[in-house]
N, C-alpha and C positions, 0 to 999 in steps of 0.2 A: 504494498500499501505505499501510495507518494503522498507526501503533506506538502503543502505549498507554503512555503515561508519567504521572510522577508528578510535580505542580511544587507548592509552595505559594506561597499569592496571600492578601493583606491583606485582610479584615474588607473596609476603602474600595474595595479594587479588585473584590472580588465583588458588593458594592452598585452600582458603579458599573456594573458588567456588567451585571445585572441589570435596572438602570433604562433600559439601552438596547441588550437582547437581540431583542426586535420580532420582525425577520422569519425572526430566527437560531433554529434547530431546537432549539440546544444552548448553552452555556458553549463548550464545547468547538470547536465550529463557528465562535464569534465570536470567539473566540480565534484559529484556525487563520487567518480572515478576516484579521486585523488585522495580526497577524504578519507576514502575506504581502505588505499594506498598508505597514508597515514596510520588509519587508527591501528592498523595490521603491525606497521612498524613501532608502533608504540608497546602493542602488545608484546613481541617479540623482546625490544630489547626491557621488558617488565618481566618475563618468563628468562631472561639471560643475567638478569642481574639477580633474580631467587638462585639460579644455579650458582652464580660466582658466591654468592654470598653464603650457601652450602658445601661449597667446596673451600672456599677458606675459614670456615667453619674447623672443617675434619682436614685444614691444612697440615698438621705437624702428625697426625696419625698417617696420614697420605705420605709424608717423607719419609718417616720412621718406614714406612714397608716399603717404598724404593729403597732406600738406602740397605735395606736387606737383601733384598731381590741381588740388586748390584753385588752382592758379598760372594753368590752365589755363580756369577760369571768369571768363565776360564779367559786369565788371561792371553791376551793376543802374542 
């Protein structure tokens, strides 16, 4: 379902949209695609931050395990 809304954009942004609108049928379609991609990017960044927090939380244990594994490596 689409809901009509009104937004205010600078002339500079509108000119940039018009410059790249190409295959899109309208400014609205262009903006919807752009916003969906941006929201997807924000969601990925949120997951990556959470993953990094988990890794950092367990970093000492993971590093100790890696050092232990390296002791089993045969000399070259």
